[in-house]
C-alpha positions as CSV (number, residue, x, y, z in Angstrom):
1,V,0.1,0.0,-0.1
2,K,2.8,2.5,1.0
3,R,5.0,1.6,-2.0
4,H,2.0,2.3,-4.4
5,S,0.8,5.4,-2.6
6,I,-2.6,3.7,-2.2
7,E,-4.7,4.0,0.9
8,L,-6.6,1.1,2.4
9,L,-10.2,2.1,3.2
10,G,-11.7,-1.3,4.0
11,Y,-11.3,-5.0,3.5
12,V,-12.7,-8.4,4.4
13,L,-11.0,-11.8,3.9
14,M,-13.3,-14.6,3.4
15,K,-12.6,-18.4,3.0
16,N,-12.9,-18.1,-0.8
17,H,-12.6,-14.4,-1.7
18,L,-11.3,-11.1,-0.6
19,H,-12.8,-7.6,-0.8
20,L,-10.5,-4.5,-0.9
21,L,-11.8,-0.9,-0.9
22,L,-8.9,1.2,-1.9
23,H,-8.3,4.9,-2.6
24,V,-5.8,6.2,-5.1
25,P,-5.1,9.8,-4.2
26,T,-4.0,12.3,-6.8
27,G,-0.4,11.4,-7.5
28,G,-0.8,7.9,-6.4
29,K,0.3,5.1,-8.6
30,S,-1.7,2.7,-10.8
31,L,-4.4,0.6,-9.2
32,S,-3.7,-2.0,-11.8
33,N,0.0,-2.2,-10.9
34,F,-0.9,-2.4,-7.2
35,M,-3.3,-5.3,-7.8
36,R,-0.6,-7.1,-9.9
37,D,2.0,-6.7,-7.3
38,F,-0.5,-7.6,-4.4
39,K,-1.7,-10.8,-6.2
40,M,1.9,-11.8,-7.0
41,T,3.1,-11.2,-3.5
42,V,0.3,-13.2,-1.8
43,A,0.7,-16.0,-4.4
44,L,4.5,-16.3,-3.8
45,R,4.5,-15.8,0.0
46,L,1.5,-17.8,1.0
47,F,0.5,-20.1,-1.8
48,K,3.8,-20.9,-3.6
49,G,3.5,-24.2,-5.5
50,C,-0.3,-24.3,-5.4
51,G,-1.0,-23.1,-8.9
52,S,-3.2,-20.3,-9.8
53,I,-5.2,-18.8,-6.9
54,W,-6.6,-15.6,-8.4
55,Q,-9.2,-14.9,-11.0
56,N,-8.1,-12.8,-13.9
57,G,-8.6,-9.0,-13.4
58,F,-10.4,-7.3,-10.6
59,D,-13.6,-5.2,-10.3
60,D,-13.3,-1.6,-9.8
61,V,-16.1,0.8,-8.8
62,V,-15.6,4.6,-8.4
63,I,-16.8,5.8,-5.0
64,Y,-18.0,9.3,-5.5
65,S,-19.7,10.1,-2.3
66,E,-19.7,9.3,1.4
67,K,-23.1,7.6,0.9
68,V,-21.7,5.2,-1.7
69,L,-18.6,4.6,0.5
70,N,-20.8,3.6,3.4
71,I,-22.8,1.3,1.2
72,K,-19.7,-0.5,0.0
73,L,-18.2,-0.7,3.4
74,R,-21.5,-2.1,4.9
75,Y,-21.6,-4.7,2.0
76,I,-18.1,-5.9,2.5
77,H,-18.3,-5.9,6.3
78,E,-21.5,-7.8,6.3
79,N,-20.0,-10.8,4.2
80,P,-19.0,-12.9,7.3
81,V,-22.5,-12.3,8.8
82,R,-24.2,-13.3,5.6
83,A,-22.0,-16.4,5.5
84,G,-23.1,-17.4,9.1
85,Y,-19.5,-17.0,10.5
86,V,-20.3,-14.4,13.0
87,K,-23.4,-12.4,14.3
88,D,-21.6,-9.0,14.3
89,P,-19.3,-7.8,11.6
90,T,-16.8,-6.5,14.3
91,E,-16.4,-10.2,15.4
92,W,-14.7,-11.3,12.2
93,Q,-10.9,-11.0,12.8
94,F,-10.1,-10.6,9.0
95,S,-12.0,-7.3,8.3
96,S,-11.7,-3.6,8.7
97,A,-15.2,-3.5,10.4
98,S,-13.6,-2.9,13.9
99,D,-11.6,0.1,12.4
100,W,-14.8,1.7,11.3
101,L,-17.4,0.6,13.9
102,T,-15.4,0.6,17.2
103,D,-12.6,2.5,18.8
104,K,-10.2,-0.2,18.0
105,S,-8.1,1.1,15.0
106,S,-5.3,-0.9,13.4
107,N,-3.8,2.3,12.0
108,Q,-3.6,0.5,8.6
109,V,-7.1,1.5,7.5
110,K,-7.7,5.1,6.5
111,T,-11.1,6.0,8.0
112,D,-11.2,9.8,7.4
113,L,-11.6,10.0,3.6
114,F,-14.7,11.9,4.2
115,V,-15.4,14.3,7.1
116,R,-17.8,12.4,9.4
């Protein structure tokens, strides 16, 4: 994230997929280059010798307002709840829900993109 000048706004890691909510500030590097490097690093460090673990490409959606940001954050944070893993999004360890919904901040997630 730092090397590509990209800000992590939210995430959730599930058993079979990952959601990342990223912000590329003016002057930041390419989102495509970040995703390429991210996928390669994860594959080599965690899944070396396992074959292909990623689908081709990635979905990107422009977040143009605080309302849309909140909709997207709620959607990704509710994934573990919808899957039946937890009852509350903040209970899922592999998520930024606690950064947004409690006073427990990891300092890795930027929660002040929009003034609250």
